[in-house]
N, C-alpha and C positions, 0 to 999 in steps of 0.2 A: 630739649625739654626745660633748660634754664629759663626761658622766655615764659614758659607756661607756670613753672614753680616760683619764679622770684616775684617780688622781692622777699628775700628771707634774712633775718638778722643772722650776722656774721660773727662768730665767737673765735677765740683761740683756746685750745685745749692743750694742757700740758701733761706729759707722761715723763716717767722716770724708770729705768732698769739698769741694774747694776752700776749705780751711781751716775748715769748719764742721762741728762735732761733733754726733752725736745719740746717742741711746739708745733702744733698743726692747726692749720685755718680750716674752719668748718662751718657749714650752713646745715648739713644734716644732723640735727640734734634736735631733742624737744623733751619737755616735762612729759611723763606718762603716767603718773599715779600720784595721788595725794597720800594714801595710806596703804603700803608704806610710801614714803616720799621718794620717787624714782624719777631719774632722768635716762634718756638713751642717746648714744652717739653712734654714727654708722661709719667705719673707716675701711677704706679700700684695701684690700690683701696686699697690694703692691707697696703701700706706704710704709716708710720706715716705722712710724708710730704704731702701726698696727701690731708688730711683733712686741714693741714695748709696753704698750698698754695691756696686751693679751697675756704676757708674762707677769707683769706686776699687779695685775688685778686691781689698778686704781687709775683714776684720772682727775684732772680739775676742769671744769668749764670755767673760763675767764671772759666776762662780759666788758669788752674794750672800749674805749671813747672813739668816736668818730675821727677826732683829730690824729690818731695813730693809724689811719687807714693804709699809708705807705708801708708801716712795718707790718700790718696784717696781711697785705698783699705779698710783701717779701717772704712771710713765713709760708704761705701758700704755694709760691714758686719754686722754693728751695728745699732739698731734701736735707734732713738733720743728720744723715749718715756720715757726711764728711765736713759738716758746717756746724758751728756753734750758733745758733740763731739769736740767742741772748746777745751774744758778742756782737754779731752782725747787726742787729737792730738797735741796741742799746737799751733794750727792755731790762728790767731787773728782776731777779728771782726773790722770792720770800718763801719760806718753808711752810707747807700745808701743816695745819695743826693736827689732824686726825689720821693722815696716812702718809707714807713714804712717797712723797711727790713735792714738787714746789708749784707755788702760785706766781702770777704775775703781778708785780706791785702796782703797776699802773692801772690795773684792771677796776673798772667801776663797780663791779660785783664778782663774786665768784661762788661755785658750788664744787665742793670737795666730795668724790663719789668712790665708794668702793663697789668693785664689779660683783654682782650676784648671780648673774646669767649672760649668756651670749649665744647666738646663733648666726649660722651663714646664710646670707640673703645674696645669692649671685656672686658677683666680684667684691662684695662687701661683708664685713662682720657687724652685727649690732650688738654694741656692749651695753647691757642694762646696768646701772649704776645707782647704788641706794646712797642717798645724801648722808653724809656723816657730819658735815660742817657747811655752814653758808654764811655769806654776810653780804649786804648791800652797804658798800663802803662810801659812794658819793654819787650824786647826780651828775648827769652828763648826756649829751647826745650820743647815740648808739648807731654803729654802721649796719646798712642792710645792702645786701648785694643785689644789684639791679640786673647786671649782666656780668660776664666773666671777669672783666677788670674794672667793673664800674660799681661805685658804691655811693649810697644816698643816705639822708638821715631825715629825721621827722622834724617838724616846725619850718 
């Protein structure tokens, strides 16, 4: 299905639970409403981030620059259960302003969300997040997933 659905903009989603932060690489996300301002993410049940996001009731979507494709790929291939992805990738945390979560300092933009609803869709859960804070920090080329390990950008 990837060849049918791609390219999709790839983002890093951060979650926190009991003081532990994690990053998940994601293409299954979208804006879903203007009023209220809502985004959704779809997270596999077997993913470490699923439990963290489900229990914490919040997440941050981090829009990353294409130049960090190697770090994005690492976060998608490694489980945060036994690995500190921030330490391994050299990405830097900064505290979210409106929720108990971190953001990624290198992000071009971010959207902080508080979960208002969720539902199971087969082997994934869709989390609906109301935007409580967002910022477009800087311009830059964004990565799009063309195939499993292949990213492209615009221009």
